[in-house]
Every structure is written in structure tokens, then in C-alpha cells.
BAFI-3210 file (N, C-alpha, C; in Angstrom, 3 decimals, decimal comma, padded with zeros to 6 digits):
// residues 329
n [1|2|3|4|5|6|7|8|9|10|11|12|13|14|15|16|17|18|19|20|21|22|23|24|25|26|27|28|29|30|31|32|33|34|35|36|37|38|39|40|41|42|43|44|45|46|47|48|49|50|51|52|53|54|55|56|57|58|59|60|61|62|63|64|65|66|67|68|69|70|71|72|73|74|75|76|77|78|79|80|81|82|83|84|85|86|87|88|89|90|91|92|93|94|95|96|97|98|99|100|101|102|103|104|105|106|107|108|109|110|111|112|113|114|115|116|117|118|119|120|121|122|123|124|125|126|127|128|129|130|131|132|133|134|135|136|137|138|139|140|141|142|143|144|145|146|147|148|149|150|151|152|153|154|155|156|157|158|159|160|161|162|163|164|165|166|167|168|169|170|171|172|173|174|175|176|177|178|179|180|181|182|183|184|185|186|187|188|189|190|191|192|193|194|195|196|197|198|199|200|201|202|203|204|205|206|207|208|209|210|211|212|213|214|215|216|217|218|219|220|221|222|223|224|225|226|227|228|229|230|231|232|233|234|235|236|237|238|239|240|241|242|243|244|245|246|247|248|249|250|251|252|253|254|255|256|257|258|259|260|261|262|263|264|265|266|267|268|269|270|271|272|273|274|275|276|277|278|279|280|281|282|283|284|285|286|287|288|289|290|291|292|293|294|295|296|297|298|299|300|301|302|303|304|305|306|307|308|309|310|311|312|313|314|315|316|317|318|319|320|321|322|323|324|325|326|327|328|329]
n.u [087,895|084,897|084,534|083,650|084,351|087,151|087,646|086,782|088,611|090,892|090,496|090,560|093,272|094,240|093,424|095,093|097,494|097,669|099,112|101,694|104,480|105,787|103,756|101,633|102,876|103,114|100,915|100,562|101,747|100,017|097,616|098,400|098,920|096,370|095,016|096,663|096,415|093,754|093,601|095,527|094,247|092,395|093,532|094,713|092,538|092,202|092,199|089,614|088,623|088,930|086,573|085,279|086,333|085,949|084,304|085,936|088,602|088,542|088,027|090,276|092,275|091,579|092,420|094,891|097,833|097,804|097,606|099,893|103,204|105,276|103,579|102,431|104,562|105,192|102,884|102,718|105,047|104,425|102,091|103,153|104,985|103,217|101,688|103,615|104,171|101,855|101,773|104,360|105,847|105,441|106,298|108,421|109,183|107,382|104,951|105,329|105,534|102,959|101,237|102,171|101,394|098,627|098,162|099,268|097,612|095,158|095,684|096,327|093,962|092,270|092,987|091,648|089,113|086,771|087,120|089,747|093,271|096,031|098,354|100,956|102,367|105,364|106,178|104,493|101,559|099,320|096,090|095,457|093,306|091,736|089,176|087,815|086,542|083,712|083,110|081,904|081,820|079,769|080,524|083,218|082,939|081,130|082,577|084,558|082,960|082,026|084,448|084,976|082,895|083,575|086,021|085,214|083,607|084,920|087,606|091,045|091,952|094,036|094,438|091,881|091,667|093,760|092,782|090,457|091,583|093,053|090,964|089,866|091,899|091,760|089,197|089,571|091,269|089,585|087,598|089,126|089,727|087,143|086,464|088,237|087,146|084,618|085,425|086,486|084,138|082,664|084,245|084,005|081,308|081,079|082,817|085,951|086,513|088,440|088,982|087,867|085,858|085,082|082,780|082,321|079,457|077,493|076,655|077,742|077,830|077,137|077,821|078,633|079,185|081,396|082,608|084,822|085,185|086,722|084,887|082,684|081,210|080,186|077,642|076,593|075,258|076,204|074,762|075,220|076,459|075,518|075,356|073,829|073,055|072,830|073,233|074,578|077,088|078,324|081,776|083,479|086,217|087,405|086,884|089,283|089,651|087,314|085,776|084,064|084,589|087,242|086,951|085,494|087,346|089,172|088,025|087,959|086,429|085,885|088,505|089,241|087,447|088,240|090,796|090,383|088,439|088,371|086,757|084,296|081,370|080,614|078,793|077,207|074,882|072,387|070,706|068,200|069,302|072,017|075,058|075,422|077,789|078,520|079,992|079,994|080,704|080,985|081,129|079,565|076,818|073,528|070,357|069,023|070,425|073,445|075,397|077,852|079,318|080,537|079,676|079,220|078,134|078,026|078,065|076,993|079,281|081,127|081,989|082,436|079,581|078,613|079,567|079,947|081,066|080,700|078,645|075,415|071,949|069,791|068,450|067,209|068,341|070,953|070,714|069,950|072,264|074,023|072,862|073,138|075,929|076,425|075,324|077,003|079,433]
n.v [114,762|116,728|120,308|121,707|119,987|119,957|122,605|122,745|120,966|122,452|124,559|122,987|122,288|124,812|125,007|123,054|124,364|126,166|124,972|125,379|127,123|129,112|130,125|130,990|132,900|135,116|137,421|138,261|136,171|134,126|135,024|134,967|132,235|131,196|132,138|130,921|128,089|127,609|128,507|126,804|124,401|124,251|125,013|123,046|122,259|124,160|123,626|123,245|125,357|124,727|123,721|125,840|125,986|123,438|120,244|118,109|118,996|119,475|116,892|115,448|116,699|117,361|116,951|116,110|117,243|119,376|118,088|116,710|115,494|117,526|119,825|119,755|120,525|123,008|124,674|125,456|127,068|129,141|130,211|130,965|132,962|134,898|135,458|136,396|138,796|140,095|139,872|140,892|140,583|138,050|134,709|133,030|130,268|128,881|129,547|128,399|125,656|125,061|125,710|123,875|121,539|121,797|121,685|119,156|117,522|117,866|116,633|114,068|113,072|112,964|110,713|108,641|108,522|107,199|108,437|109,480|110,518|111,795|111,530|110,646|111,555|113,089|110,495|108,421|108,294|107,070|106,668|107,093|105,633|104,733|104,204|104,048|105,990|108,065|110,834|112,902|112,683|112,174|111,718|112,580|115,291|116,141|115,695|117,632|119,948|119,642|119,928|122,648|123,837|123,171|124,477|127,190|127,498|126,431|126,732|125,668|124,707|123,307|120,870|119,823|119,309|117,558|115,305|114,855|114,420|112,125|110,344|110,362|109,205|106,583|106,029|106,126|103,930|101,843|102,036|101,296|098,623|097,544|097,967|096,204|093,805|093,864|093,785|091,182|089,755|090,312|089,073|086,436|085,942|086,341|084,479|084,308|086,910|089,515|092,183|094,529|097,273|099,367|101,716|103,830|104,839|107,320|105,843|103,494|100,634|100,359|100,029|100,890|098,729|097,819|095,479|093,151|090,204|087,572|087,338|089,004|092,187|093,423|095,047|096,276|096,452|096,728|095,820|095,764|092,628|091,581|091,048|092,605|092,116|094,311|094,837|093,052|092,895|091,822|091,437|093,395|094,141|097,252|097,610|098,403|098,241|098,955|101,400|103,411|103,440|104,211|106,809|107,987|107,745|109,732|111,993|114,699|114,570|111,848|110,881|112,076|110,835|108,099|108,251|108,451|106,630|103,393|101,173|100,378|100,329|099,970|101,028|100,876|102,513|103,125|106,055|108,362|109,252|109,321|107,949|106,660|106,541|105,342|105,561|104,286|104,803|102,359|102,580|104,458|104,044|105,167|105,641|104,155|104,769|105,371|107,842|109,009|109,600|109,276|110,465|110,255|111,659|110,605|111,358|109,952|109,971|109,478|111,637|113,683|114,915|115,880|115,876|114,778|114,733|113,813|114,253|113,218|112,752|111,735|110,494|112,388|114,828|114,339|114,234|116,874|118,266|117,331|118,313|121,035|121,211|120,583|122,771|124,789|124,101]
n.w [097,590|098,213|097,672|099,970|102,068|101,785|102,518|105,238|106,295|105,912|107,746|110,001|110,055|110,602|113,221|114,374|113,940|115,997|117,923|117,329|118,313|116,780|115,307|117,055|118,606|117,085|115,936|113,237|111,812|112,538|111,346|108,660|108,338|108,795|106,504|104,597|105,010|104,422|101,771|100,674|101,012|099,010|096,596|094,804|093,272|091,364|088,731|087,995|086,602|083,989|083,073|081,982|079,499|078,053|078,519|077,826|078,129|080,869|081,977|081,116|082,548|085,204|088,583|087,847|086,768|088,617|091,009|091,264|092,252|091,816|091,747|094,291|095,804|094,715|094,930|097,765|097,931|096,163|097,375|099,851|099,088|098,082|100,376|102,136|100,964|101,607|104,359|105,648|107,997|108,872|109,922|107,822|107,532|109,194|107,954|105,414|106,064|107,084|104,974|103,126|104,450|104,192|101,378|100,792|102,342|101,038|098,504|099,384|100,684|098,531|097,076|098,186|097,213|094,740|092,332|092,328|091,850|089,866|091,480|091,581|089,474|088,261|087,773|087,033|085,008|085,940|087,432|090,832|092,848|095,542|096,447|098,930|100,436|100,250|097,992|099,349|102,710|105,394|108,080|108,308|107,645|109,620|111,984|111,804|111,948|114,563|115,900|115,369|116,784|119,432|119,569|119,343|121,586|123,851|123,429|123,135|120,592|119,302|120,780|120,525|117,738|117,377|118,672|117,131|114,568|115,087|115,535|112,988|111,509|112,476|111,532|108,723|108,434|109,286|107,315|105,134|105,783|105,776|103,122|101,833|102,732|101,525|098,875|098,770|099,259|096,931|094,983|095,806|095,367|092,672|090,946|089,175|088,407|086,960|087,440|089,876|090,682|093,222|094,416|096,994|098,952|100,729|102,807|105,151|104,622|101,969|098,583|095,189|092,435|089,892|087,653|085,992|083,982|082,089|080,032|080,526|081,573|084,697|086,589|089,671|093,042|096,463|099,481|102,740|103,049|100,790|097,362|094,690|091,434|088,677|085,926|083,102|080,720|077,557|077,196|075,094|073,296|071,928|068,523|066,550|063,871|062,741|060,801|061,738|064,474|064,368|063,368|065,470|067,545|067,125|068,011|070,326|072,682|073,020|073,255|075,656|077,431|077,202|078,211|080,847|081,862|083,211|082,864|080,696|078,594|075,158|072,213|068,951|066,980|064,460|063,880|063,140|060,631|061,180|062,559|065,802|068,182|071,267|074,468|077,700|081,042|083,482|086,188|087,465|087,856|088,415|089,668|087,652|085,342|083,375|083,994|083,206|080,219|076,825|073,749|070,240|067,210|063,917|060,425|057,230|055,835|057,672|059,138|061,983|063,411|065,804|069,277|072,673|076,057|079,449|082,407|082,299|082,962|081,622|078,530|076,962|077,812|077,043|074,222|073,803|074,562|072,634|070,284|070,821|070,894|068,249|066,933|067,854|066,816]
ca.u [086,762|084,220|085,175|083,293|085,166|088,517|087,707|086,744|089,894|091,838|090,303|091,047|094,729|094,459|093,331|096,337|098,597|097,761|100,073|103,027|104,891|106,132|102,501|100,833|103,617|103,067|099,568|100,616|101,998|098,773|096,680|098,896|098,726|094,936|094,714|097,447|095,922|092,475|093,918|096,235|093,338|091,544|094,213|094,916|091,355|092,100|091,970|088,175|088,322|088,944|085,182|084,887|086,786|085,061|084,362|087,053|089,802|088,382|088,159|091,653|093,258|091,187|093,165|096,077|099,075|097,673|097,701|101,114|104,257|105,832|102,606|102,279|105,691|105,223|101,784|103,061|106,033|103,711|101,222|103,992|105,508|102,117|101,277|104,676|103,995|100,715|102,108|105,821|106,480|105,100|107,397|108,393|109,247|106,113|103,938|105,580|105,234|101,519|100,605|102,528|100,519|097,272|098,151|099,521|096,402|094,175|096,036|096,306|092,605|091,609|093,286|090,764|087,841|086,742|087,602|091,199|094,122|097,323|099,231|102,333|103,062|105,632|106,726|103,517|100,299|098,209|095,195|095,471|091,932|091,546|087,742|087,355|085,795|082,879|083,605|081,432|081,611|079,111|081,246|084,392|082,473|080,506|083,612|085,192|082,020|082,068|085,689|084,839|082,000|084,367|087,015|084,593|082,976|085,824|089,004|091,874|091,800|095,060|094,122|090,624|091,858|094,610|091,875|089,597|092,372|093,367|089,749|089,697|092,873|091,155|088,065|090,106|091,774|088,429|086,977|089,988|089,533|085,815|086,555|088,874|086,198|083,613|086,079|086,542|082,768|082,292|084,990|083,460|079,979|081,261|084,146|086,562|086,678|089,820|089,084|086,673|085,892|084,080|082,556|081,581|078,379|077,513|076,274|078,908|077,829|076,577|078,800|078,371|080,177|081,622|083,623|084,989|085,776|087,234|083,804|081,585|081,248|079,078|077,307|075,715|075,399|076,383|074,054|075,745|077,362|074,742|075,573|072,679|073,465|071,925|073,446|075,728|077,370|079,422|083,006|083,891|087,285|087,124|087,314|089,989|089,586|086,033|085,988|083,317|085,340|088,423|086,526|085,128|088,521|089,922|087,297|088,561|085,612|086,107|089,862|089,229|086,745|089,040|091,983|089,983|087,583|089,020|085,806|083,198|080,665|080,428|077,768|077,011|073,511|072,002|069,526|067,894|070,234|073,415|075,542|075,652|078,768|078,427|080,820|079,428|081,485|080,121|081,335|078,742|075,387|072,733|068,931|068,618|071,163|074,895|075,449|079,112|079,316|081,063|078,808|079,578|077,269|078,735|077,212|077,253|080,660|081,916|082,471|081,811|078,591|078,527|080,078|079,836|081,437|080,381|077,621|074,024|071,133|068,679|068,725|066,720|069,342|072,126|070,418|069,948|073,657|074,627|072,323|073,766|077,321|076,400|075,044|078,136|080,671]
ca.v [115,183|117,907|121,560|122,055|119,169|120,475|123,864|122,489|120,365|123,560|125,211|122,053|122,475|126,080|124,682|122,381|125,326|126,890|124,251|125,746|128,385|130,116|130,687|131,669|134,020|136,260|137,571|138,333|134,812|133,372|135,443|134,461|130,784|130,954|132,323|129,958|126,706|127,534|128,594|125,575|123,258|124,233|125,443|122,005|122,140|125,321|123,146|123,237|126,429|124,160|123,516|126,987|125,708|122,363|119,084|117,242|119,519|119,275|115,474|115,023|117,372|117,535|116,107|115,618|117,948|120,222|117,216|115,925|115,751|118,874|120,847|119,721|121,275|124,370|125,482|126,136|128,122|130,251|130,824|131,606|134,199|135,877|135,835|137,199|140,155|140,674|139,883|140,830|140,218|136,666|133,751|132,334|128,806|128,399|129,703|127,400|124,319|124,834|125,676|122,571|120,544|121,937|121,172|117,712|116,879|117,860|115,601|112,761|112,567|112,717|109,384|107,652|108,501|106,348|109,252|109,404|111,580|111,391|112,100|110,137|112,218|112,687|109,140|107,651|108,984|106,236|107,229|106,434|105,753|103,612|103,905|103,677|107,087|108,794|112,187|113,624|111,738|112,913|111,589|113,452|116,675|116,421|115,746|118,946|120,926|119,472|120,543|124,105|124,214|123,089|125,554|128,480|127,561|126,060|126,982|124,460|124,243|122,324|119,580|119,353|118,739|116,372|114,194|114,600|113,832|110,742|109,568|110,235|108,205|105,278|105,885|105,786|102,551|100,948|102,025|100,498|097,211|097,131|097,948|094,937|092,719|093,926|093,317|089,720|089,251|090,391|088,034|085,127|085,787|086,333|083,888|084,531|088,321|089,979|093,493|094,982|098,685|099,683|103,143|103,959|105,813|107,985|104,846|102,659|099,282|100,375|100,334|100,570|097,763|097,541|094,425|092,495|088,877|087,379|087,411|089,917|093,290|093,345|096,233|095,900|097,223|095,962|096,260|094,836|091,685|091,002|091,641|092,594|092,452|095,197|094,640|092,284|093,170|091,087|092,224|093,523|095,126|098,188|097,133|099,518|098,117|099,514|102,779|104,316|103,550|105,007|108,207|108,454|107,759|110,962|113,110|115,106|114,120|110,412|110,703|112,443|109,769|106,871|108,469|108,476|105,522|102,083|100,103|101,008|099,579|100,803|100,543|101,619|102,447|104,077|106,740|109,660|109,581|109,398|106,869|107,056|105,715|105,771|104,895|104,571|104,346|101,472|102,777|105,521|103,746|105,924|105,830|103,529|105,246|105,505|109,266|109,477|109,037|110,007|110,119|110,897|111,502|110,609|111,307|108,769|110,064|109,234|112,888|113,973|115,985|116,421|114,957|115,287|113,850|114,390|113,595|113,534|111,759|111,266|110,491|113,651|115,855|114,047|114,688|118,323|118,719|117,017|119,281|122,315|121,125|120,611|124,146|125,646|123,651]
ca.w [098,399|097,696|098,068|101,352|102,975|101,733|103,261|106,687|106,650|106,011|109,045|111,013|110,126|111,306|114,644|114,762|113,895|117,273|118,762|116,855|118,946|115,776|114,803|118,077|119,197|116,175|115,371|111,779|111,321|112,719|110,301|107,375|108,313|108,616|105,083|103,822|105,069|103,708|100,341|100,299|101,043|097,813|095,374|093,780|092,415|090,483|087,360|087,725|085,643|082,645|082,655|081,165|078,137|077,629|079,396|077,459|078,788|082,308|082,315|080,881|083,400|086,601|089,517|087,155|087,076|089,811|092,174|091,111|093,243|091,657|092,116|095,748|096,359|094,189|095,444|099,027|097,678|095,558|098,382|100,865|098,506|098,016|101,729|102,743|100,443|102,319|105,789|105,563|109,273|109,220|109,957|106,528|107,632|109,740|106,921|104,371|106,583|107,235|103,651|102,556|105,087|103,631|100,011|100,835|102,868|099,949|097,526|100,039|100,931|097,250|096,528|098,804|096,481|093,549|091,210|092,433|091,319|089,303|092,505|091,475|088,374|086,873|087,679|086,265|084,780|086,399|088,436|092,144|093,353|096,463|096,491|100,274|101,043|099,296|097,741|100,532|103,805|106,475|109,345|108,265|107,670|110,920|113,015|111,733|112,498|116,020|116,351|115,345|117,878|120,664|119,477|119,603|122,909|124,945|123,095|123,008|119,210|118,959|121,399|119,932|116,405|117,495|118,994|115,980|113,483|115,484|115,288|111,544|111,048|112,781|110,626|107,411|108,495|109,339|105,990|104,271|106,136|105,306|101,665|101,452|102,984|100,469|097,657|098,858|099,121|095,514|094,256|096,160|094,782|091,219|090,704|087,868|088,091|086,770|088,069|090,598|091,036|094,229|094,664|098,250|099,043|102,036|103,810|105,449|104,062|100,620|097,551|093,790|091,962|088,467|087,636|084,700|083,875|080,731|079,041|080,834|082,522|085,648|087,364|090,774|094,277|097,697|100,680|103,733|102,380|099,697|096,046|093,791|090,079|087,954|084,495|082,632|079,314|076,940|077,159|073,703|073,068|070,831|067,211|065,927|062,410|062,332|060,357|062,600|065,721|064,057|063,275|066,813|068,407|066,904|068,604|071,605|073,809|073,190|073,758|077,074|078,151|077,232|079,036|082,257|082,284|083,122|082,575|079,979|077,560|073,968|071,284|067,701|066,478|063,426|064,406|062,544|059,548|061,581|063,402|067,195|068,892|072,665|075,477|079,016|082,189|084,268|087,630|088,039|087,724|089,380|089,386|086,408|084,176|083,475|083,647|082,627|078,878|075,666|072,621|068,986|066,044|062,638|059,243|056,405|055,342|058,878|059,685|063,270|063,400|067,154|070,295|074,051|077,157|080,752|083,205|081,965|083,655|080,809|077,102|076,418|078,069|076,217|072,857|073,798|074,585|071,348|069,323|071,122|070,458|066,789|066,526|068,191|066,179]
c.u [086,102|084,850|084,885|084,141|086,614|088,646|087,688|088,014|090,975|091,715|090,733|092,553|095,066|094,344|094,576|097,505|098,726|098,676|101,514|103,427|105,208|104,891|101,809|101,555|103,612|101,671|099,566|100,876|100,736|097,763|097,106|098,679|097,252|094,547|095,399|096,885|094,577|092,716|094,601|095,326|092,453|092,307|094,503|093,718|091,156|091,856|090,489|087,798|088,332|087,537|084,703|085,309|085,907|085,247|085,556|088,329|089,727|088,628|089,603|092,615|092,876|091,847|094,377|097,312|098,975|097,738|098,992|102,129|104,884|104,865|102,423|103,399|105,679|104,100|102,140|104,080|105,357|102,849|102,034|104,540|104,433|101,766|102,347|104,644|102,856|100,999|103,641|106,512|106,174|106,338|107,391|108,361|107,955|105,001|104,098|105,183|103,732|100,778|100,942|101,639|099,119|097,188|098,320|098,304|095,328|094,457|095,900|094,883|091,876|091,882|092,370|089,398|087,921|087,256|089,125|091,930|095,315|098,432|100,684|103,040|104,223|106,146|105,800|102,253|099,097|097,388|095,290|094,107|091,641|090,072|087,226|086,478|084,979|083,399|083,081|081,114|081,011|079,882|082,432|083,973|081,920|081,538|084,340|084,255|081,974|083,326|085,603|083,963|082,752|085,387|086,407|084,038|083,951|087,287|089,743|091,784|092,794|094,743|092,869|090,879|092,902|093,736|091,015|090,382|092,785|092,160|089,550|090,700|092,325|089,997|088,529|090,604|090,612|087,715|087,802|089,823|088,190|085,793|087,171|087,923|085,115|084,190|086,136|085,151|082,333|082,980|084,485|082,117|080,003|082,648|084,653|086,741|088,157|090,042|087,762|086,877|084,746|084,000|081,741|080,473|078,477|077,093|077,391|078,929|077,283|077,635|078,181|079,519|080,210|082,775|083,713|085,578|086,309|086,156|082,805|082,040|080,020|078,899|076,348|075,881|075,480|075,566|074,421|076,767|076,685|074,984|074,306|073,141|072,394|072,012|074,622|075,880|078,453|080,643|083,538|085,006|086,917|087,713|087,961|090,032|088,284|086,209|085,247|084,029|086,589|088,078|086,206|086,357|089,368|089,237|087,845|087,758|085,795|087,502|089,929|088,578|087,622|090,298|091,665|089,280|088,280|088,071|084,553|082,612|080,489|079,411|077,733|075,570|073,351|070,702|069,380|068,970|071,663|073,759|075,819|076,625|078,820|079,297|080,250|080,302|080,564|080,232|080,294|077,250|074,611|071,306|068,551|069,369|072,659|075,238|076,746|079,322|080,142|080,262|079,203|078,498|078,136|077,729|077,611|078,624|081,655|082,620|081,723|080,862|078,505|079,105|079,962|080,427|081,159|079,268|076,238|073,144|069,879|069,071|068,283|067,746|070,599|071,898|070,446|071,357|074,342|074,135|072,989|075,218|077,411|076,196|076,264|079,431|080,910]
c.v [116,399|119,164|121,918|121,263|119,624|121,752|123,609|121,791|121,440|124,291|124,297|122,142|123,794|125,876|123,998|123,358|126,125|126,179|124,631|127,086|129,478|130,800|131,529|132,856|135,268|136,361|137,622|136,959|133,975|133,736|134,894|132,962|130,445|131,079|131,240|128,562|126,569|127,600|127,318|124,368|123,174|124,482|124,313|121,841|123,356|124,904|123,008|124,320|125,904|123,833|124,658|126,801|124,640|121,178|118,190|117,693|119,297|117,823|114,985|115,555|117,488|116,474|115,452|116,359|118,786|119,418|116,388|116,262|117,130|119,971|120,914|120,491|122,739|125,252|126,169|127,259|129,366|130,976|131,559|132,927|135,276|136,386|136,652|138,634|140,866|140,822|139,805|140,412|138,784|135,774|132,908|130,818|128,228|128,457|128,646|126,006|124,072|124,892|124,372|121,481|120,591|121,354|119,655|116,960|116,798|116,714|114,217|112,237|112,286|111,319|108,317|107,597|107,529|107,101|109,248|110,614|110,955|111,924|111,665|110,700|113,028|111,255|108,203|108,471|108,197|106,961|106,401|106,674|104,548|103,253|103,514|104,743|107,786|110,222|113,168|112,602|112,496|112,856|112,547|114,914|117,034|116,517|117,090|120,032|120,844|120,117|122,057|124,582|124,195|124,220|126,899|128,608|127,328|126,413|125,665|123,855|123,145|120,942|118,980|118,667|117,628|115,149|113,837|113,940|112,402|109,841|109,349|109,255|106,801|105,005|105,472|104,343|101,562|100,890|101,199|099,006|096,714|097,044|096,643|093,767|092,678|093,417|091,782|089,100|089,237|089,285|086,630|084,888|085,801|085,787|084,218|085,980|088,665|091,345|093,828|096,448|098,961|101,196|103,276|104,990|106,501|107,036|103,817|101,362|099,206|100,840|100,114|099,678|097,746|096,549|093,817|091,104|088,737|087,602|088,536|091,122|093,159|094,705|095,808|096,829|096,275|096,612|095,283|093,933|091,039|091,770|091,491|093,031|093,286|094,954|093,702|092,543|092,223|091,995|092,236|094,568|096,031|097,643|098,289|099,415|098,674|100,992|103,793|104,520|104,403|106,498|108,777|108,628|109,016|112,183|113,415|114,611|112,633|110,157|111,024|111,348|108,534|107,033|108,350|107,209|104,174|100,941|100,721|100,039|100,507|100,176|101,439|101,417|103,419|104,722|108,097|110,131|109,853|108,188|107,419|106,064|106,232|104,892|105,278|103,966|103,557|101,696|103,684|105,299|104,483|106,069|105,334|103,990|105,257|106,931|109,743|108,796|109,887|109,525|110,928|110,627|111,598|110,644|110,102|108,808|109,879|110,497|113,175|115,162|116,678|115,395|115,616|114,257|114,564|113,614|114,111|112,398|111,353|111,341|111,813|114,763|115,625|114,525|116,215|118,890|118,457|117,981|120,638|122,325|121,190|122,035|125,037|125,261|124,388]
c.w [097,751|098,281|099,520|102,344|102,959|102,568|104,769|107,151|106,772|107,332|110,191|111,171|110,813|112,811|115,148|114,831|115,186|118,259|118,425|117,469|117,935|115,222|115,865|118,692|118,323|115,568|113,834|111,167|111,430|111,633|108,939|107,254|108,131|107,150|104,256|103,840|104,370|102,200|099,868|100,244|099,811|096,516|094,389|092,834|091,516|089,034|087,026|086,717|084,206|082,150|081,766|079,719|077,506|078,562|079,102|078,153|080,290|082,697|082,158|081,936|084,866|087,477|088,854|087,613|088,344|091,102|092,161|092,200|093,054|092,093|093,631|096,434|095,921|094,729|096,766|098,840|097,100|096,591|099,438|100,346|098,477|099,415|102,439|102,215|101,170|103,811|105,920|106,863|109,692|109,163|108,679|106,647|108,183|108,712|105,834|104,834|106,619|105,904|102,931|103,140|104,487|102,233|100,011|101,358|101,797|098,983|098,140|100,199|099,616|096,705|097,120|098,138|095,306|092,330|091,171|091,892|090,605|090,211|092,363|090,242|088,946|086,701|086,909|086,126|085,258|087,458|089,710|092,775|094,238|096,638|097,862|100,930|099,962|099,135|098,794|101,603|104,992|107,797|109,387|108,383|109,054|112,033|112,989|112,270|114,018|116,592|116,379|116,491|119,213|120,712|119,876|121,018|124,057|124,676|122,868|121,603|118,862|119,492|120,771|118,593|116,379|117,764|117,787|114,853|113,818|115,231|113,786|110,950|111,280|111,818|109,230|107,381|108,485|107,993|105,010|104,517|105,610|103,783|101,180|101,658|101,914|099,153|097,640|098,696|097,655|094,734|094,586|095,486|093,256|090,902|089,296|087,484|087,933|087,396|088,745|090,960|092,004|094,397|095,933|098,144|100,397|103,158|103,942|104,658|102,646|099,630|096,168|093,305|090,444|088,407|086,246|084,883|082,454|079,673|079,282|081,663|083,410|086,336|088,461|091,949|095,459|098,804|101,781|103,068|101,177|098,409|095,214|092,408|089,388|086,458|084,259|081,136|078,814|076,868|075,726|073,602|071,902|069,541|066,447|064,404|061,847|062,001|061,223|063,934|065,500|064,003|064,657|067,703|068,233|067,524|070,001|072,801|074,080|073,755|075,244|077,911|078,302|078,073|080,515|082,712|082,137|082,762|081,967|078,958|076,367|073,027|070,056|067,256|065,326|063,850|063,712|061,559|060,010|062,444|064,799|067,820|070,321|073,562|076,844|080,096|083,117|085,777|088,269|087,832|088,820|088,871|087,994|085,181|084,458|083,055|083,006|081,280|077,931|074,472|071,393|067,959|064,788|061,495|058,391|055,732|056,496|059,362|060,990|063,123|064,756|068,125|071,660|074,996|078,467|081,422|082,780|082,485|082,895|079,343|076,467|076,618|077,246|074,787|072,766|073,788|073,254|070,259|069,532|070,666|068,933|066,274|066,735|067,496|064,859]
res [m|d|t|a|t|h|i|v|m|g|f|g|l|a|g|l|a|t|m|d|p|a|v|v|q|s|p|l|t|y|q|a|v|m|v|g|v|v|a|g|s|v|i|p|d|i|d|t|v|l|k|l|k|n|n|a|a|y|i|r|n|h|r|g|m|t|h|s|i|p|a|t|l|l|w|p|l|l|l|t|a|i|l|l|a|m|f|p|s|a|n|p|s|g|l|l|i|w|t|l|a|a|v|a|t|h|v|f|v|d|i|f|n|a|y|g|t|q|a|v|r|p|f|t|g|k|w|v|a|l|g|t|i|n|i|f|d|p|f|i|f|s|m|h|l|l|g|f|a|i|w|q|s|l|g|h|a|g|v|t|f|i|v|i|d|a|m|l|v|v|y|y|v|l|r|g|i|y|h|r|r|v|m|n|d|v|r|q|q|l|p|g|l|t|k|v|y|l|s|p|t|m|r|w|s|h|y|h|v|a|a|e|s|e|k|y|y|y|v|g|k|i|s|g|r|r|l|e|l|i|d|r|f|d|r|m|p|i|d|l|s|n|e|m|i|q|a|a|a|h|d|k|n|v|r|a|f|l|s|f|s|p|i|y|h|w|s|i|e|q|r|n|n|h|w|v|i|q|f|t|d|l|r|y|y|s|k|g|t|y|p|f|t|a|t|v|w|l|d|h|h|l|q|v|q|s|s|y|t|g|w|v|f|s|e|r|k|l|r|k|k|l|v|l|a|q|v|n|s]
***
């Protein structure tokens, strides 16, 4: 989920914590828990600082180790130790339980996005991405805002958020059921598919679709139960015997892209005295373009002149980033 949603979920857990006698009987414990659940609700995304290094490091690691099983257990211990130094009279067990709930909730809700997480590490490095909830869901966010309004005006924070969380559980289940129905609709309208990737939008019945068969990749969108195809590409495995592909595959930006993207189209062109090898993720089609890409410029000696991976929404901006990367290399 987006950062704002994680934060409101943290405050929602603070509302639930008012049902815990160990919390409400001690003002210092309550203050510590308030800080702990908000901090715990965002701390797994601390790997966002990797953007300051480069996009390749961010893409390879975001929602990786910081969302893993060991991290989910270690973050609450770290936060509890820090908060006990700030609030020495706080109840340690109550503080630990609620910060653990905040961190675990963050990791859990992230697996419902199309982006997903590596939440099962260290047992497997596979991405868990159910694709049933958009990264920002207006209903989830609005329900928490409604809960805060009731909390501030009428009190009864615990009861309020028990009801709201019960409604959200039902909402998640219904989204999962609808997601399965959409998946079946896509497979019926495009027989022979081997994989289907659905990306939910902020509208209930609208999805982006990327799918593959033995021969083709498909890109489309779902409106209601109607599939509209946008693109079809020949499915071409990467030719590892190609010297240009071999050169590109050693670039850090390409390696980061390939470690993350499960369905992509690639191409080779000669342009302005260099070779352009481009990989485009087919899951993120938006406004006539595929914004998530990895692109490499090679000279005639197959040396990398410039490379970039990340989200760009026009060819002009991509060229500008590649020129900038070339200048800074």
C-alpha cells in the first residue's frame, strides 16, 4: 500500500489498542504504543532510502529483506527497545505486541498489491503478489478516516475500529472473489493462456491485464467483464547467444529489472551510432506507454555507454535520463 494508507492503518491499530487493559491503564504505555504502531506501520518501507543510491538498488531490494519473516520479527524488537528507552515505565509486553501487529499488518496488506513483497524470505525469494487491491484503495483509506472522525467526536475507538476492520476483512474477501472471476473471464476470452497478471485500479471493476500464451504476450484492460486488447507481442525468449544481449545482461540496471519483472517484451534497435536494447514490463501499461523499463545503450564495441531502469512516461524523458546517466558515469 502507499505510505498514507500504512499510516492511517497504524492509527487504526492505535484505536484498537484502547481495548487492551495493559495499554489504557498506563498513560505512558498508551503514548508509547501510539508512537510504536505508527512507526511500525511504516518502518518496513525504510528501504525506500535506496533510491538515493540508484534505481537498480531500489528495485532489487524494495519490499525484499525489510518485509521478510526475520525482519517482521526484528523490527518490533528494535522499536520496543528504543521506545522503552524513551518511556521506561511503559509495559514492555503490551508495547511489543502492538508494534508487532503494526509491522505484520504492513507486510500482510502489501502482498495484496500487484507489486507484492518477498514476505516469505528466507524460505524463498519469490514475490508474493496477489493483485487484488490497488496500491491506493479509496474505500480502505476512507473507512479509516471515518473511524477517526467517530473516534474524535463520539469516542469508543476500540469498538469503532473493530467494526471497521471487520468490514475491511469482508471487503478483502469480496475483492479476492471478484479477482478470481475476472481471471476466469480473461482465460475464457483468450484461450490457451499460460499466465495471467491482473493489476487492480481504484475502480472496482477495472483491471489492467498482462498475459502470456505459448506464442504471444497480451496487454489489455478489463471494464466490467469485457476484455479490450491493447497490444500483442510475439513471445521471444532472450537470446543469450546474442553478444549484445550478453553485454546488456551484465548491466546492473538490466539485472535489477529482470530480477523483478515476470513478464516483459524486449527489443534491439540501432539508433544514433549506438545499439539500444530495451526491456519493458507489460504489467504497467498507462496512457499509451509502458513506463517501467530497463534500457541500455551500447557502442559498436558492445561497451555500455549508458543505462537506466525505472518508471518514465515518455521517450523524451527516457533519453534525457540516459544522457544524464552517460554524463555521470
